[in-house]
C-alpha positions as MATLAB code, in Angstrom:
seq = 'MSFSLWLLVLGCILLTLGLASAYLRLLPVSTSFIYLLFGLAIGPAGLHAWRSGLADISGWFEHLSEAALLISLFIGGLKLRLPLRSPAWTAAWLLAGPVLLGCILGLTLGAHFLFGLDWGLALLVAAILAPTDPVLASDIQVNHAGDDDRLRYAVSGEAGLNDGIAFPFVIAALLLIGQGGGLPGEFDRSGLDWLLRDVLWAIPLGLLVGYCLGHGLGRLAIHLRARHTDTSVSANDFLALALIALSYVGADALGGWGFLASFAAGIGLRHAEVATLGRASAPAEAQAAAADVREAGRPAAPSSMAPTAANTRRWRPAR';
ca = [
    -143.229   37.773  -71.802;
    -145.974   39.167  -69.816;
    -147.651   38.243  -66.662;
    -150.658   36.932  -68.787;
    -149.019   35.306  -71.400;
    -146.929   33.146  -68.665;
    -150.147   32.014  -67.168;
    -151.930   31.065  -70.393;
    -148.728   29.073  -71.377;
    -148.693   27.437  -67.703;
    -152.286   26.757  -67.992;
    -152.124   24.891  -71.547;
    -149.095   23.039  -70.240;
    -151.065   21.756  -67.081;
    -154.175   21.367  -69.076;
    -152.686   19.027  -71.565;
    -150.857   17.361  -68.808;
    -153.965   16.781  -66.909;
    -155.947   15.434  -69.890;
    -153.198   12.915  -71.481;
    -152.145   11.983  -67.774;
    -153.143    8.333  -68.827;
    -151.508    8.218  -71.964;
    -148.697    9.734  -70.358;
    -148.460    7.019  -67.822;
    -147.856    4.314  -70.621;
    -144.859    6.216  -72.008;
    -140.790    5.223  -70.548;
    -140.425    8.286  -69.604;
    -141.480   11.288  -66.770;
    -143.246   14.576  -67.239;
    -140.317   16.185  -66.425;
    -139.118   14.788  -70.139;
    -142.152   16.282  -71.313;
    -141.619   19.765  -69.727;
    -137.854   19.976  -71.629;
    -139.611   19.111  -74.793;
    -141.952   22.405  -74.500;
    -139.443   24.756  -73.391;
    -137.108   23.886  -76.225;
    -140.657   24.292  -78.503;
    -140.958   27.785  -77.601;
    -137.238   28.650  -76.928;
    -134.579   29.909  -79.314;
    -134.325   26.291  -80.857;
    -137.616   26.471  -81.753;
    -140.601   28.803  -82.315;
    -138.731   31.125  -80.607;
    -141.387   32.472  -77.977;
    -139.258   33.330  -75.305;
    -139.223   36.766  -74.813;
    -137.172   37.152  -71.702;
    -133.221   37.020  -71.095;
    -132.096   34.917  -68.612;
    -130.667   37.699  -66.313;
    -134.356   39.254  -66.064;
    -135.838   36.251  -64.472;
    -132.458   34.642  -62.602;
    -133.502   36.082  -59.156;
    -137.009   34.505  -58.932;
    -136.042   31.413  -61.195;
    -133.508   30.526  -58.892;
    -135.818   31.149  -55.500;
    -138.549   29.067  -57.173;
    -136.149   26.465  -58.205;
    -134.983   26.179  -54.365;
    -138.788   26.007  -53.615;
    -139.411   23.281  -55.750;
    -136.255   21.607  -54.542;
    -137.512   21.839  -50.726;
    -140.643   20.245  -51.657;
    -139.635   17.643  -53.371;
    -137.232   16.550  -50.695;
    -139.619   16.702  -47.998;
    -142.065   14.732  -49.803;
    -139.297   12.309  -50.199;
    -138.388   11.951  -46.868;
    -141.765   11.704  -46.064;
    -141.650    8.433  -47.965;
    -138.811    6.511  -46.151;
    -140.767    4.856  -43.165;
    -138.000    1.764  -42.031;
    -135.974    2.712  -39.120;
    -132.577    4.428  -39.289;
    -130.851    0.948  -38.760;
    -132.679   -1.023  -41.317;
    -130.769   -2.769  -43.893;
    -132.506   -0.552  -46.556;
    -130.994    2.581  -45.160;
    -127.175    0.999  -45.273;
    -127.813    0.569  -48.929;
    -128.856    4.217  -49.309;
    -125.707    5.733  -47.114;
    -123.252    3.616  -49.488;
    -124.704    4.960  -52.624;
    -124.344    8.279  -50.857;
    -121.471    8.092  -49.866;
    -118.355    5.882  -50.915;
    -120.195    5.673  -54.658;
    -120.795    9.218  -54.976;
    -117.362    9.853  -54.143;
    -116.087    7.192  -56.516;
    -118.743    8.674  -59.293;
    -117.373   12.271  -58.793;
    -113.716   10.904  -58.689;
    -114.103    8.896  -62.189;
    -115.919   11.794  -63.905;
    -113.414   14.248  -62.726;
    -110.582   12.096  -64.004;
    -112.529   11.844  -67.174;
    -113.272   15.171  -67.626;
    -109.910   16.216  -67.166;
    -107.872   13.485  -69.173;
    -110.379   13.366  -71.835;
    -111.460   16.401  -72.519;
    -109.070   18.367  -71.346;
    -110.844   20.577  -68.881;
    -108.792   22.445  -65.981;
    -109.085   20.185  -62.198;
    -111.977   23.246  -61.438;
    -113.501   22.855  -64.375;
    -113.880   18.810  -64.394;
    -114.784   18.826  -60.297;
    -117.713   20.994  -61.264;
    -119.137   18.882  -64.039;
    -118.770   15.781  -62.105;
    -120.257   17.414  -58.741;
    -122.980   18.448  -60.984;
    -123.489   15.122  -63.288;
    -122.854   12.176  -60.485;
    -126.266   12.484  -57.792;
    -128.953   10.891  -58.478;
    -131.576   13.144  -60.033;
    -135.025   12.555  -57.987;
    -137.278   13.594  -60.739;
    -136.013   11.611  -63.889;
    -135.387    8.612  -61.455;
    -138.733    8.845  -59.983;
    -140.037    5.636  -61.618;
    -137.393    3.414  -59.859;
    -138.145    4.927  -56.075;
    -140.065    4.736  -53.301;
    -143.858    5.097  -54.207;
    -145.166    5.960  -51.289;
    -144.745    5.299  -47.575;
    -145.911    1.827  -47.370;
    -143.299    0.824  -50.030;
    -140.479   -1.101  -48.528;
    -138.616   -2.282  -51.171;
    -134.680   -2.112  -50.285;
    -133.809   -1.061  -54.161;
    -136.181    1.738  -54.293;
    -136.119    2.567  -50.803;
    -131.768    2.906  -51.310;
    -132.094    4.869  -54.695;
    -134.688    7.398  -52.926;
    -132.289    7.962  -49.631;
    -129.458    8.451  -51.926;
    -131.787   10.837  -54.086;
    -132.409   12.818  -50.962;
    -128.662   12.764  -49.169;
    -126.830   13.739  -52.418;
    -127.956   17.174  -52.638;
    -126.105   17.954  -49.677;
    -123.290   15.342  -49.813;
    -122.432   16.970  -53.574;
    -122.894   20.640  -52.947;
    -119.885   20.740  -50.829;
    -117.644   19.925  -54.040;
    -119.185   22.274  -56.025;
    -117.896   24.808  -53.243;
    -114.352   23.359  -54.169;
    -114.557   23.215  -57.379;
    -115.754   27.322  -57.651;
    -112.756   27.887  -55.196;
    -110.491   25.765  -57.525;
    -111.695   28.005  -60.559;
    -111.275   30.912  -58.637;
    -107.401   30.103  -58.273;
    -106.645   29.593  -62.020;
    -108.616   26.354  -62.265;
    -105.453   24.194  -62.042;
    -104.414   21.782  -58.782;
    -104.177   23.287  -55.594;
    -101.253   25.055  -54.846;
    -102.166   27.465  -52.098;
    -105.650   25.855  -51.479;
    -103.961   24.835  -47.885;
    -106.076   26.897  -45.723;
    -109.211   27.536  -47.911;
    -109.341   23.814  -48.322;
    -108.926   23.278  -44.641;
    -112.132   25.370  -43.707;
    -113.866   23.981  -46.984;
    -113.145   20.726  -45.300;
    -114.637   21.537  -41.756;
    -117.037   24.032  -42.574;
    -118.633   22.701  -46.119;
    -118.733   18.710  -45.135;
    -117.754   17.882  -41.880;
    -120.170   20.630  -40.149;
    -122.606   21.732  -42.596;
    -123.815   17.994  -43.413;
    -124.144   16.641  -40.170;
    -125.877   19.598  -38.930;
    -128.304   20.257  -41.677;
    -129.680   16.408  -40.952;
    -129.637   16.802  -37.273;
    -131.430   19.859  -37.289;
    -134.127   18.698  -39.945;
    -134.580   15.364  -38.152;
    -134.955   16.756  -35.091;
    -137.266   19.402  -35.957;
    -139.467   17.120  -37.842;
    -139.611   14.678  -34.842;
    -140.442   17.039  -32.732;
    -142.637   18.837  -34.132;
    -144.251   15.696  -34.992;
    -144.679   14.199  -31.644;
    -145.896   17.620  -30.613;
    -148.883   17.457  -33.673;
    -149.709   14.321  -32.455;
    -149.982   15.023  -28.871;
    -152.102   17.928  -29.088;
    -154.490   16.277  -31.818;
    -155.265   13.180  -29.809;
    -155.962   15.928  -26.421;
    -157.846   17.540  -28.514;
    -159.561   15.022  -30.658;
    -159.265   16.430  -33.885;
    -159.518   13.779  -36.520;
    -159.051   16.723  -39.813;
    -156.210   16.244  -42.103;
    -156.003   19.857  -43.294;
    -153.288   21.133  -40.767;
    -151.019   18.294  -41.997;
    -150.645   20.880  -45.159;
    -149.990   23.669  -42.842;
    -147.145   21.538  -40.635;
    -145.300   20.558  -43.649;
    -144.725   23.979  -45.250;
    -143.890   24.948  -41.961;
    -141.122   22.248  -41.570;
    -139.756   22.874  -44.603;
    -139.539   26.325  -43.695;
    -138.107   25.848  -40.160;
    -135.669   23.290  -40.995;
    -133.707   25.272  -44.299;
    -133.747   28.611  -42.500;
    -133.043   26.948  -39.080;
    -130.050   24.653  -40.503;
    -128.851   27.816  -43.020;
    -128.400   30.101  -39.887;
    -126.407   27.474  -37.918;
    -124.294   26.715  -41.187;
    -125.725   23.704  -42.114;
    -127.043   22.218  -45.686;
    -130.953   23.605  -45.736;
    -131.746   21.187  -48.634;
    -130.475   18.117  -46.241;
    -132.482   19.604  -43.655;
    -135.524   19.461  -45.685;
    -135.329   15.851  -46.502;
    -134.680   14.733  -42.923;
    -137.559   17.041  -41.713;
    -140.032   14.896  -43.989;
    -137.851   11.334  -42.480;
    -138.298   12.834  -38.887;
    -141.957   13.409  -39.168;
    -142.729   10.332  -40.660;
    -140.791    8.587  -37.602;
    -142.653   10.359  -35.196;
    -145.845    8.587  -36.829;
    -144.346    5.492  -36.873;
    -142.942    5.942  -33.136;
    -146.673    6.844  -32.128;
    -148.878    4.506  -33.897;
    -146.327    1.442  -34.314;
    -144.786    0.207  -37.276;
    -147.742   -2.342  -38.156;
    -150.237    0.633  -38.830;
    -150.954    1.750  -42.095;
    -149.370    5.364  -43.043;
    -151.739    8.195  -42.367;
    -152.483    9.029  -45.441;
    -153.580    5.369  -46.016;
    -155.904    5.547  -42.722;
    -156.998    9.172  -44.205;
    -158.277    7.044  -47.670;
    -159.943    4.314  -45.370;
    -161.900    7.029  -43.366;
    -163.245    8.585  -46.860;
    -164.286    5.092  -48.021;
    -166.338    4.312  -44.706;
    -167.923    8.100  -44.517;
    -168.645    8.328  -48.011;
    -169.517    4.763  -48.936;
    -167.070    4.958  -51.977;
    -163.336    4.472  -52.808;
    -161.375    7.555  -52.602;
    -159.016    8.896  -55.060;
    -155.593    7.348  -53.724;
    -152.884    9.320  -52.826;
    -149.549    9.709  -54.754;
    -147.915    8.982  -51.528;
    -150.377    6.298  -49.715;
    -151.244    2.972  -50.418;
    -154.812    2.856  -51.914;
    -157.302    2.451  -49.225;
    -158.297   -0.980  -50.089;
    -154.155   -2.101  -49.532;
    -154.966   -0.602  -46.404;
    -156.977   -3.721  -44.529;
    -154.431   -6.449  -45.485;
    -151.622   -3.900  -44.472;
    -148.122   -5.818  -43.865;
    -145.606   -4.315  -41.213;
    -142.222   -2.986  -43.047;
    -139.556   -5.625  -42.534;
];
């Protein structure tokens, strides 16, 4: 398919979703399911309009998927406003830690004993299926930065953390497959390297690099804006894109998981705002919406990450 034809297909999809958004909200499925159905319709199972082989597009498609995931994780981190000592975070760590590991173990055993897969392939399938999909689970996640529901908070935190926590098991599965797929025989040395490098080093380092960058640059940006009395919000977009890029590259250069760093950068940026303005204040998006109401004299369109402007007046502190 030519580039122009790809743009035509993309434009038709976005136009259809834009015009039918009011009806799609009534369906018990996310827009990702609509994308999947459309892909099946134009693929070999449908109209066979897909002309490009996967090998031809694998390079740019991989990077495009990574960029989309990084942005999604960063936005998810921005919604998590509660302090790290909150009980809601405890539930998120339990889901992303013991519960996720238990799911990987159970799925590995089931894939091996029920379906006859070797241990390496069984572990690979388990590491892919066990994490919560942040897109498919969007209906039960935190809706905006003012949402402090503990169940939603736990699911949102787990959805952001699980990518970095489950990925080391993908690496371990590939190591097993490379050695024949069975239980580790001479897996001692490579297994120790995997434990030290991909688990004990990469996971905490990715979280630390991302959070420090997000919190530090967030405090710096707030200080500069207060000093120069800058009330514009457009620069926040550039700051967000810069944080996504710098956190991913910085963590990757040091051997950490870049996806975890992007998620933690969003959390750090939001916590920098909370540390400056206080927990009782509304998120910056809600304050910007309220400012639009005062200036324009009419309600502004609510952001997907913030409460409506009307809700800003009765904002309550997060518990």
